[in-house]
Each structure stands twice: as C-alpha cells, then as structure tokens.
C-alpha positions as CSV (number, residue, x, y, z in Angstrom):
1,M,109.0,30.7,-16.9
2,N,108.4,31.5,-13.7
3,S,111.3,31.0,-11.1
4,I,110.9,28.2,-8.3
5,F,110.8,31.4,-5.9
6,E,107.6,32.3,-7.5
7,Q,105.7,29.4,-7.5
8,G,103.7,28.6,-4.7
9,L,104.3,31.7,-3.0
10,P,101.6,34.3,-4.1
11,R,101.1,38.1,-2.3
12,N,98.5,37.9,0.7
13,E,97.2,40.1,3.7
14,A,99.4,37.6,5.9
15,N,102.7,38.8,4.6
16,H,102.3,42.0,2.9
17,A,100.8,45.4,4.1
18,P,100.6,48.8,1.9
19,L,103.3,51.2,4.0
20,T,101.5,54.0,5.0
21,P,102.2,56.5,7.8
22,L,98.8,56.0,9.8
23,S,100.0,52.8,11.3
24,F,103.1,54.6,12.8
25,L,99.9,56.7,14.8
26,Q,98.4,53.0,15.6
27,R,101.7,52.1,16.6
28,S,102.6,54.5,19.3
29,A,98.9,54.8,20.9
30,E,99.1,50.9,21.3
31,V,102.6,50.7,23.0
32,Y,103.2,54.2,24.5
33,P,99.6,55.1,25.1
34,Q,100.5,57.4,28.4
35,R,103.5,59.3,26.4
36,L,103.1,62.3,26.0
37,A,102.4,63.3,22.2
38,V,101.5,67.3,21.6
39,I,102.0,70.1,23.7
40,H,100.0,73.5,23.1
41,G,100.0,76.1,25.9
42,E,98.6,74.5,28.8
43,L,97.4,71.7,26.8
44,R,98.5,67.6,27.3
45,R,97.3,65.3,25.1
46,T,98.8,61.5,25.4
47,W,99.4,59.6,22.4
48,S,96.7,57.7,23.2
49,Q,94.4,60.3,23.1
50,V,95.5,62.0,19.6
51,Y,95.0,58.5,18.3
52,S,91.2,58.7,19.7
53,R,90.6,62.0,18.7
54,C,91.9,61.1,14.6
55,R,89.3,58.2,14.5
56,Q,86.8,60.5,15.7
57,L,87.7,63.0,13.2
58,A,87.7,60.3,10.4
59,S,84.3,58.9,12.1
60,A,82.6,61.9,11.6
61,L,84.1,63.0,8.1
62,A,82.6,59.7,7.0
63,R,79.5,60.5,8.3
64,H,79.3,63.0,6.6
65,G,79.7,61.4,3.2
66,I,83.6,61.9,2.6
67,G,85.6,58.9,1.8
68,K,88.5,57.4,-0.7
69,G,89.4,60.3,-3.0
70,D,87.6,62.8,-1.5
71,T,89.7,66.0,-0.9
72,V,89.3,68.4,3.3
73,A,90.9,70.9,3.3
74,V,92.5,72.8,6.1
75,M,93.7,76.5,7.1
76,L,95.8,75.8,10.0
77,P,98.4,77.4,12.0
78,N,100.7,74.4,13.6
79,T,98.1,73.6,15.7
80,P,97.3,70.1,17.5
81,P,93.9,70.2,14.9
82,M,96.5,70.2,12.1
83,V,98.8,67.0,14.1
84,E,95.3,65.6,14.2
85,A,94.6,66.5,10.0
86,H,97.8,64.3,9.1
87,F,95.9,61.3,10.6
88,G,92.4,61.6,10.5
89,I,91.9,62.6,7.1
90,P,93.2,59.6,5.6
91,M,91.9,57.2,7.9
92,A,88.7,58.2,6.4
93,G,90.7,57.7,3.0
94,A,90.2,61.4,2.3
95,V,93.1,63.4,1.0
96,L,94.4,66.0,3.0
97,N,95.1,69.6,1.9
98,A,97.3,71.9,3.8
99,L,96.7,75.4,2.6
100,N,99.3,77.4,2.8
101,T,98.1,80.4,5.4
102,R,100.0,83.0,4.0
103,L,98.4,83.5,0.5
104,D,95.8,85.6,-0.8
105,P,92.2,84.6,-1.0
106,E,92.2,84.4,-4.9
107,T,94.9,81.8,-4.7
108,L,93.1,80.3,-2.1
109,A,89.8,80.0,-4.4
110,F,91.6,78.4,-6.8
111,M,93.1,75.9,-4.9
112,L,89.5,74.5,-3.3
113,D,88.0,74.5,-6.5
114,H,91.1,72.9,-8.3
115,G,91.2,70.1,-5.8
116,E,87.7,70.0,-5.7
117,A,87.4,70.7,-1.6
118,R,84.2,68.9,0.1
119,V,85.3,69.7,3.6
120,V,87.6,72.9,5.4
121,I,88.8,73.6,8.7
122,V,90.0,76.7,9.2
123,D,91.6,78.6,12.4
124,P,89.9,81.6,13.7
125,E,93.5,84.1,12.8
126,F,92.4,83.0,8.6
127,A,88.5,83.4,8.8
128,G,88.6,86.8,7.3
129,V,90.6,85.1,4.1
130,M,89.2,82.1,4.1
131,H,85.8,83.8,3.8
132,K,86.5,86.2,0.9
133,A,88.4,82.6,-0.6
134,I,85.3,80.9,-0.1
135,G,82.9,83.9,-2.1
136,L,85.1,83.2,-5.0
137,R,85.1,79.9,-5.7
138,Q,84.0,79.3,-8.9
139,S,82.5,75.8,-7.8
140,T,78.4,76.0,-7.1
141,A,79.2,72.2,-4.8
142,P,78.7,72.1,-1.0
143,L,81.7,73.1,1.3
144,L,81.6,71.6,4.7
145,V,83.4,74.8,6.9
146,I,84.4,73.9,10.1
147,D,85.6,76.6,12.6
148,V,88.4,75.7,15.1
149,E,88.8,77.5,18.8
150,D,92.4,78.1,20.1
151,E,92.3,79.9,23.4
152,L,95.7,81.0,22.1
153,Y,94.2,83.0,19.5
154,T,93.8,86.4,21.3
155,G,92.2,88.3,18.5
156,A,89.1,88.8,16.9
157,V,86.6,85.7,16.0
158,Q,84.8,85.2,12.9
159,R,82.5,82.4,12.5
160,I,82.4,80.9,8.8
161,G,81.3,77.9,8.9
162,G,78.0,75.9,10.4
163,T,79.7,73.8,13.3
164,S,82.7,73.9,15.7
165,Y,85.8,71.3,15.3
166,E,85.6,70.6,18.8
167,A,81.9,69.4,18.6
168,F,82.6,67.6,15.2
169,I,85.2,65.9,16.7
170,A,82.8,64.8,18.9
171,S,80.1,63.7,16.7
172,G,82.8,61.0,15.8
173,D,83.1,57.4,17.1
174,S,86.6,56.9,19.0
175,G,86.6,53.4,18.4
176,F,86.0,54.1,14.2
177,D,87.5,50.9,12.6
178,W,89.6,52.8,10.5
179,Q,91.1,50.7,7.2
180,L,94.6,51.2,5.5
181,P,94.8,52.0,2.0
182,A,94.0,49.0,-0.5
183,D,96.6,50.2,-2.4
184,E,100.0,51.9,-0.7
185,W,99.8,54.0,-3.9
186,E,96.8,55.4,-2.9
187,A,97.0,59.6,-2.2
188,I,97.4,60.8,1.1
189,A,97.9,64.6,0.4
190,L,97.7,67.5,-2.1
191,N,100.2,70.0,-1.6
192,Y,100.4,73.4,-4.3
193,T,103.7,74.7,-5.0
194,S,104.3,77.9,-7.2
195,G,105.0,77.4,-11.0
196,T,106.8,79.5,-12.8
197,T,103.6,80.8,-15.4
198,G,99.7,80.1,-14.7
199,N,97.7,78.7,-11.8
200,P,99.3,77.2,-8.8
201,K,100.4,73.3,-9.5
202,G,98.5,70.4,-7.4
203,V,101.2,67.9,-6.1
204,V,100.0,64.7,-5.3
205,Y,101.6,62.5,-2.5
206,H,101.0,58.6,-1.9
207,H,101.2,56.9,1.2
208,R,104.4,55.0,0.3
209,G,106.2,58.1,-0.1
210,A,104.7,59.7,3.1
211,A,105.6,56.5,4.7
212,V,109.1,56.3,3.3
213,N,110.4,60.0,3.4
214,A,109.2,60.1,7.3
215,I,111.4,56.8,8.1
216,S,114.1,58.7,6.0
217,N,113.9,61.9,8.2
218,I,114.4,59.5,11.5
219,L,117.4,57.9,9.6
220,E,119.0,61.1,8.1
221,W,118.7,62.6,11.8
222,D,119.4,59.4,14.3
223,M,116.2,60.6,15.6
224,P,115.7,58.9,18.8
225,K,112.5,57.5,20.3
226,F,110.5,60.0,22.6
227,A,112.3,62.8,20.8
228,T,110.7,66.3,21.4
229,Y,110.0,68.8,18.5
230,L,109.5,71.9,17.8
231,W,107.1,73.1,15.3
232,T,108.5,75.8,14.1
233,L,108.6,74.6,10.4
234,P,104.4,75.4,9.1
235,M,103.0,72.2,8.6
236,F,101.5,72.9,4.8
237,H,105.0,73.0,4.0
238,C,105.5,69.7,2.2
239,N,103.3,68.2,5.2
240,G,105.9,69.8,7.4
241,W,108.7,67.8,5.5
242,C,106.6,64.5,6.6
243,F,107.5,65.1,10.0
244,P,103.9,64.9,11.8
245,W,104.4,61.1,10.6
246,T,107.9,61.2,11.8
247,V,107.4,62.2,15.1
248,A,104.3,59.4,15.3
249,A,107.1,56.7,14.4
250,R,109.3,58.2,17.2
251,A,106.5,58.2,19.9
252,G,107.7,61.8,20.4
253,V,106.3,65.0,21.7
254,N,104.8,67.7,18.8
255,V,105.4,70.9,20.8
256,C,103.0,73.1,18.7
257,L,103.6,76.9,18.0
258,R,101.2,79.5,16.7
259,R,103.5,81.9,16.1
260,V,107.5,81.6,14.9
261,E,109.4,84.2,17.3
262,A,112.3,84.2,18.4
263,G,111.0,84.5,22.6
264,A,108.5,82.0,21.5
265,M,111.0,79.6,20.7
266,I,113.8,80.1,23.0
267,D,111.1,79.2,26.0
268,A,109.6,76.4,24.4
269,I,113.2,75.0,23.9
270,K,113.9,75.6,27.5
271,R,110.5,74.7,28.9
272,H,109.6,71.4,26.8
273,G,113.3,70.3,26.5
274,V,113.3,70.2,22.4
275,T,115.6,68.3,20.7
276,H,114.8,68.8,17.3
277,Y,113.1,71.5,15.2
278,C,113.2,72.4,11.6
279,G,113.1,75.8,9.4
280,A,114.5,78.0,6.6
281,P,117.2,80.1,7.5
282,I,115.2,83.4,8.9
283,V,114.5,80.4,11.5
284,H,117.9,79.8,12.6
285,G,118.6,83.3,12.3
286,M,116.0,84.6,14.4
287,L,118.0,82.3,17.4
288,V,121.4,83.1,16.7
289,N,121.0,86.8,16.5
290,A,118.4,86.9,19.4
291,P,119.5,89.1,22.4
292,E,122.5,87.6,24.4
293,A,120.2,87.8,27.7
294,M,117.3,85.7,26.1
295,K,119.5,83.0,25.1
296,Q,121.0,82.2,28.4
297,G,120.0,78.6,29.8
298,L,119.6,77.2,26.3
299,P,120.4,73.6,26.3
300,A,123.0,72.3,24.4
301,G,123.1,69.7,21.5
302,V,119.7,70.7,19.9
303,K,119.6,69.3,16.2
304,A,118.3,71.9,13.7
305,M,117.2,71.4,10.3
306,V,117.8,73.8,7.2
307,A,116.8,74.3,4.2
308,G,115.5,77.1,1.4
309,A,118.5,78.5,1.2
310,S,122.7,77.2,2.4
311,P,123.4,77.9,5.1
312,P,126.2,80.5,5.8
313,A,129.7,80.7,7.4
314,S,127.8,83.1,10.0
315,M,125.1,81.2,10.2
316,I,127.3,78.3,11.1
317,E,129.3,79.7,13.7
318,G,126.1,81.4,15.3
319,M,124.7,77.8,15.8
320,E,127.9,76.3,17.5
321,R,128.0,79.6,19.6
322,L,124.6,78.3,20.8
323,G,125.9,74.4,21.2
324,F,123.1,73.1,18.5
325,D,123.9,70.9,15.8
326,L,123.1,72.5,12.4
327,I,122.3,69.9,9.1
328,H,121.3,70.8,5.7
329,V,119.0,69.1,3.6
330,Y,117.5,70.1,0.3
331,G,114.1,69.4,-1.7
332,L,110.9,70.5,-3.2
333,T,107.3,70.1,-2.7
334,E,107.5,67.5,-5.6
335,V,109.9,64.7,-3.5
336,Y,107.7,65.7,0.2
337,G,110.5,68.3,1.4
338,P,113.8,66.9,2.1
339,A,114.9,64.3,-0.3
340,T,118.9,65.1,0.1
341,V,121.2,65.8,2.6
342,C,124.3,67.0,3.1
343,A,125.5,64.3,5.2
344,K,128.9,65.1,7.7
345,H,132.1,63.7,8.3
346,V,133.7,63.3,11.1
347,Q,137.3,65.4,9.7
348,W,135.2,67.9,8.5
349,D,135.0,69.2,12.4
350,S,138.8,69.5,12.2
351,L,138.4,72.8,9.0
352,D,138.1,76.1,9.5
353,I,135.3,77.7,9.4
354,G,135.1,78.6,6.0
355,E,135.7,75.5,4.5
356,R,133.0,74.0,6.7
357,A,130.6,76.4,5.5
358,R,131.8,75.7,2.3
359,L,131.1,71.7,2.1
360,N,127.9,72.3,4.3
361,A,126.6,74.6,2.1
362,R,125.9,71.8,-0.6
363,Q,122.9,70.1,-1.3
364,G,124.5,66.9,-0.8
365,V,123.6,63.2,-1.7
366,R,120.3,61.3,-1.7
367,Y,118.3,60.6,1.6
368,H,118.0,57.1,3.0
369,L,115.3,55.5,0.9
370,Q,115.1,58.1,-2.1
371,R,116.6,55.2,-4.7
372,D,119.1,58.3,-6.5
373,A,119.5,61.8,-7.1
374,R,121.7,62.7,-9.8
375,V,123.0,66.0,-12.0
376,I,121.8,65.2,-15.5
377,D,122.7,66.2,-18.7
378,P,118.7,67.5,-19.4
379,H,119.5,67.1,-23.5
380,T,121.3,63.7,-23.1
381,M,119.9,62.5,-20.2
382,Q,123.5,61.4,-19.3
383,P,125.3,61.9,-15.4
384,V,127.4,64.8,-16.1
385,P,131.2,64.3,-15.0
386,L,131.5,64.1,-11.4
387,D,134.0,67.3,-11.3
388,G,132.5,69.9,-9.7
389,E,132.5,72.3,-12.5
390,T,130.3,70.8,-15.1
391,M,126.5,71.9,-15.0
392,G,123.3,69.8,-15.2
393,E,119.8,69.5,-13.7
394,I,119.0,68.0,-10.5
395,M,117.0,64.5,-10.9
396,F,115.4,62.1,-8.6
397,R,113.9,59.2,-8.8
398,G,112.5,56.6,-6.2
399,N,109.8,56.2,-3.6
400,I,110.3,59.8,-2.4
401,T,109.0,61.5,-5.6
402,M,105.0,62.6,-6.0
403,K,102.0,61.0,-8.1
404,G,102.2,63.7,-10.4
405,Y,100.3,67.1,-10.8
406,L,96.6,66.9,-10.2
407,K,94.8,67.6,-13.4
408,N,97.8,68.4,-15.2
409,P,98.8,65.4,-17.6
410,A,101.3,67.4,-19.8
411,A,103.6,68.8,-17.0
412,T,103.6,65.4,-15.2
413,Q,104.6,63.8,-18.6
414,E,107.1,66.7,-19.0
415,A,108.4,66.2,-15.1
416,F,109.0,62.7,-15.8
417,A,110.2,62.6,-19.3
418,G,113.7,59.9,-19.3
419,G,112.4,58.5,-16.0
420,W,113.6,60.8,-13.9
421,F,111.6,63.8,-12.0
422,H,113.1,67.2,-13.5
423,T,114.1,69.7,-10.7
424,G,115.2,72.6,-13.0
425,D,117.9,73.5,-10.6
426,L,121.0,73.2,-12.2
427,A,123.9,72.3,-10.2
428,V,127.5,70.3,-10.6
429,Q,128.1,67.0,-8.6
430,S,131.6,66.5,-6.9
431,A,134.3,63.3,-6.9
432,D,132.8,62.6,-3.8
433,G,128.5,62.3,-5.7
434,Y,127.7,65.7,-3.4
435,I,125.4,68.1,-5.1
436,K,125.8,71.8,-5.1
437,I,123.1,73.8,-7.2
438,K,124.4,76.5,-9.2
439,D,121.8,78.4,-10.5
440,R,117.5,78.1,-10.9
441,S,116.3,77.3,-14.0
442,K,112.8,78.1,-13.2
443,D,113.7,81.3,-11.7
444,I,112.2,80.6,-8.5
445,I,113.0,82.7,-5.5
446,I,113.2,80.8,-1.9
447,S,112.0,83.7,0.3
448,G,111.8,83.0,3.9
449,G,111.4,78.8,3.0
450,E,108.6,79.8,0.7
451,N,108.6,79.7,-3.4
452,I,108.0,82.7,-5.3
453,S,107.9,82.6,-8.6
454,S,109.4,86.0,-10.8
455,I,107.2,85.7,-13.7
456,E,104.0,85.9,-11.3
457,V,105.5,89.5,-10.0
458,E,106.2,90.5,-13.4
459,D,103.1,89.7,-14.4
460,V,101.5,92.4,-11.4
461,L,104.5,94.8,-11.9
462,Y,103.1,94.7,-16.3
463,R,99.3,95.7,-14.8
464,H,100.6,99.2,-13.6
465,P,100.0,101.5,-16.2
466,D,103.4,103.5,-16.4
467,V,105.8,100.0,-16.7
468,L,107.3,99.4,-20.1
469,A,109.2,96.6,-18.8
470,A,109.9,94.5,-15.6
471,A,111.8,91.6,-14.3
472,V,112.3,90.0,-11.0
473,V,115.0,88.7,-9.3
474,A,116.2,87.3,-6.2
475,K,118.3,89.4,-3.6
476,P,119.9,88.4,-0.7
477,D,118.7,89.1,2.4
478,P,120.0,88.5,5.8
479,R,116.7,87.9,7.2
480,W,114.8,86.1,4.3
481,G,117.7,84.2,2.5
482,E,115.8,85.5,-0.4
483,T,113.7,88.5,-1.4
484,P,112.3,89.8,-4.8
485,C,114.0,92.3,-5.9
486,A,112.0,94.4,-9.1
487,F,113.7,96.0,-11.9
488,V,111.7,98.4,-13.9
489,E,111.7,100.4,-16.9
490,L,109.1,103.1,-17.2
491,K,107.5,104.8,-20.0
492,A,108.5,108.1,-21.1
493,G,107.2,111.3,-18.9
494,A,106.4,108.8,-16.0
495,A,107.2,109.9,-12.7
496,T,106.1,106.7,-10.4
497,T,108.3,105.6,-7.6
498,A,109.4,102.8,-5.9
499,A,106.8,103.2,-3.0
500,D,104.4,103.6,-5.7
501,I,105.2,100.2,-7.4
502,V,105.5,98.8,-3.9
503,A,102.0,100.0,-3.3
504,H,100.8,98.7,-6.5
505,C,101.9,95.1,-5.8
506,K,100.8,94.4,-2.5
507,K,97.1,95.2,-4.2
508,H,97.9,92.1,-6.4
509,L,99.9,89.8,-3.9
510,A,100.6,88.1,-1.1
511,G,102.8,90.7,1.2
512,F,105.9,87.9,1.2
513,K,105.7,87.9,-2.9
514,V,106.2,91.9,-3.1
515,P,109.5,93.0,-4.2
516,R,111.3,94.5,-1.1
517,A,114.0,96.8,-3.8
518,V,113.4,98.7,-6.5
519,V,115.3,99.7,-9.8
520,F,114.2,101.8,-12.1
521,G,116.2,101.9,-15.6
522,E,116.7,100.7,-18.6
523,L,117.1,97.1,-19.0
524,P,119.8,94.8,-20.6
525,K,117.8,92.9,-23.4
526,T,119.2,90.8,-25.9
527,S,119.1,91.9,-29.9
528,T,115.8,89.9,-30.4
529,G,114.6,92.2,-27.2
530,K,114.6,89.7,-24.8
531,I,115.9,90.8,-21.4
532,Q,118.9,89.3,-19.8
533,K,118.0,88.4,-16.0
534,F,121.5,87.2,-15.7
535,E,122.9,91.0,-16.0
536,L,120.3,91.6,-13.6
537,R,120.8,89.3,-11.1
538,K,124.7,89.9,-11.6
539,K,123.3,93.8,-10.3
540,A,121.0,92.0,-7.4
541,G,123.7,90.3,-6.1
542,S,121.9,87.1,-6.8
543,A,125.0,84.7,-7.7
544,A,126.9,85.8,-4.1
545,A,123.8,84.3,-2.8
546,I,123.9,81.3,-4.8
547,D,127.7,81.0,-4.1
548,V,128.0,81.4,-0.5
C-alpha cells in the first residue's frame, strides 16, 4: 500500500523538470544578458549573444532534419564554436560527439561510422585529417560537413564542406523554441575512449550526469559567480570535464585558446584576470618552467586543477611559488571526467613539502554529487579494509556515471557488474577514506592527459617484419607525465634500429602514441611464454611514476 505521501501527490510539470545543463545557459542569458561570456582574440560575446547563437545553431540543425538521437560530430579546438556546440547541438535534441583532434584519419573514420554522425563541424586546422577520415568512412549515409572560419588561424585553409559555420548559424532562428529533454536520461554527448583491445568504445553521457557533474565542479572548487575560466583543457576530453556547462552555470567567462603554450597562457591570465583553469601535469609544468621574466606580473590566487597523473613535489612547490592553488582530481571518460577529488585540509598547510606532496598525490574522495567511490575486491565485491595496503579496484556508482558503451552491451554489462562501474584501476584506501592508485590493470598509459592503449602500440610493433616479440609500458616523463616505452625482441640476424622502429610506428599511429623510448633485448617471460610486464615496468621506472 502506498504511504500517505504517495497519495494524491503526483509528479507533474509544475513540480518536476528533468535536469540538464542547457538550463544553465538559459538562466545566465536571462539574468546576466550583458555579462561577458566569451573571449577569443579580439572577439567578445555576452551571455545573451551566446544564447542567441546556440538557439540559431539548434534551429539550423533542426531545419536540416537533425533531432532527437542524431549525432553531430565536431572537430574543433577550444574556440567559440566549440562552446556553442555544447549547447546548440543538444538544444536540437541531438547528441554532441567532440572528436579528439590528435587522432589519425582511420580512427576518426571509425568514430564517424560507429556514432552514425549526420553532421560534422570542422575547424580549418583539422580539415586535412578530416577530409581523409571522411573518405575512409564505410557508411554511405549522407554527411553534412560545415567549415568553420577563424581569424586566429593563420595556416592554409582547405574547404571540405558545402557551407560555412557562420552561414549555417545565420540560417537559424535566434528565437528557436528549444525544449528540455523529455527525460534527463536522454543522451547529451558521445565520447570515445581508448580501450585495451579493438576499436575505441563510445561512452554515452546523459543530461542528468552532465548537469550534476557541472554542479560538483562548482562545489569542489567553491567556484564563484562570474569566474574567468581559461580553456587549456581540451573540450574534447570528457566534454572539457563538463566545464562548458559549469562556466555557464556561474555566468563566467570562457577565455578561448587555440593552442596551449606557456606564453599564450601567461598572457591570457594577465590580460583577462583568469581565476580558474584545468589541465594535465604538462600544462601546469609549462607555467612552472616558463622563463622568470615571462612569469613576472602573474596574479596570485589562480586556482588550478590537475588530473592524469599525481602532482609531484616539484610541481606543488612550483605552483606555490607562482601563488597558484593546485587541486588534484581523478576520473575517467566513463565518469564525465573528474569524479573524485583530493580534498585538502587546513592542517596540511603546516606540513613539509614531501608530506604535502604525498597527501595531495592521492586520488581522494568522491565528488559531491557522485553517490559513492570505493576500493572494492573485484572477486568478492566487498570493500577492502581501509588500511592503505590492501589492493582492490576503484569502483563508482551514482549519477556521475555513463549510460554505457554505445552498441556494446557486453562491455556495458561487464563494466557495471555487481552494481558498480569498474574502472580497472587498482588502488588502496586509507583510514581517512582517501583512495590512492597503485597500478593500472588495463595497461593504459596516460601521456599529457591522453589515454594510450599499450596493446594498440604493441599491435603496430608486431607488424614490423623484424620484430619477434614486443611489449609497451609507461615510462615516467617530466614533461608528459608518462610516455610509451617499447621493449622489443628482434628476430635472429635483424639489424633494425630504434629509429627504424619509431619511423614504423609513425606510419600507423597518432604522434602522441609513438614510443619515446625503444629498448632491445630478450623479453622476460613466464614458463607459459607470457611476457612479464611487471618486470618491464621496473626497468622503465613505471613503479616510481605511480608511487610518487
């Protein structure tokens, strides 16, 4: 029998609305229409203007028959069209697929086909690779290609589409009557992540998860209204860790950046009063290691968020010298980017740098609006003791977790076995509840914030006619955090050099996946012939990289 609180108290439009980050944009445009929203070179746009353009984009897509469940791919750097894509595309009911701008044509072609993209919006910098990718598609379905024009792009312009982005926007109605999703479970974005085998998996986000993670970002950072956010983190990374929606919720300023370079970052921070930015360790390292003369005049108090690898003591010290406040988060594409945070405590401030680095290197505790994050024994599905020693697997459950993998029910079921999302990352949990990664069971290498599958690189190595056996592990790198290190066993009599191996890999892999180190010799194996990667990690120094 229903309780008295269930009788005559139905859910209706007056008391319930689906959660979606699209409403954040609408509110900022209504409440703060003249507040600055976007900076890009000399371009300035207010929240009212951004909202109008997003409605035009949604309208134009609708007029081309794009609606609920359709995929719109974008190949864009951190420029205004990328900000607009995060709102205008889902306003049409469609799903945003932000493509990784560092990928090769073959992988991009797979994504276009697998995601069934009906439209792709392309920046001129990536027209060449996208032209090849489109030509490699297996699908014969029509694909509308839209060319973006950007005055800040100084290279050669190759038009590969039938219309320009500005012309497309102009064809839409700025008063377009867009609708909230009927159900907050509807998809808002599709993001591809590197798997350990086979093709990339398509991670599907829902409106609810995008909204609650955007709010969690605000809560973890105590992010104030009108914050000025510098786009050093690629928006194709988990939709910029949901920060396009976070900034809209705070009526903040999106400071766009085509290319992440120390000089451009420092100039933007000084000129525009940047208060917040995110990035992999390499991004923060650019600032720390920039010439002292260049760093003169940097304002203190800038808040920086790091993920991808634990911040070493040298980075923490360097950021403190700049007067920046560094916070460490952890997550995966499947959990919308960051889903745990190494929440700081005041008493840590009095500790020496070594102890602070140890504490801040932990992956931390769950995000505010994530239901739970624990280290669990994957065999018993019971939490491990909070002793900082017993290993288990990091698992998540709650709203900040993907719908699942597109067209891959087996992988989805495996990922959610036992009612938890299994990350594949092995860790311990301390008495205070803080999580600390100890190993990566999936053999994923995180280089400059990018995931690299060691098996993908190994497959390419095995294609070389002189390679007998190969294994790839992470090697610590002061600039990139980690880079691929290839251990290669050559066939008898082969005279192949490291340069030959690298050249071979460059023919088949995106640049960031190519091994930075090649070590020749017989590979350590078990009695059954399995390569002992843990021995290779020791040689590469990976254990030291993980246990900073």
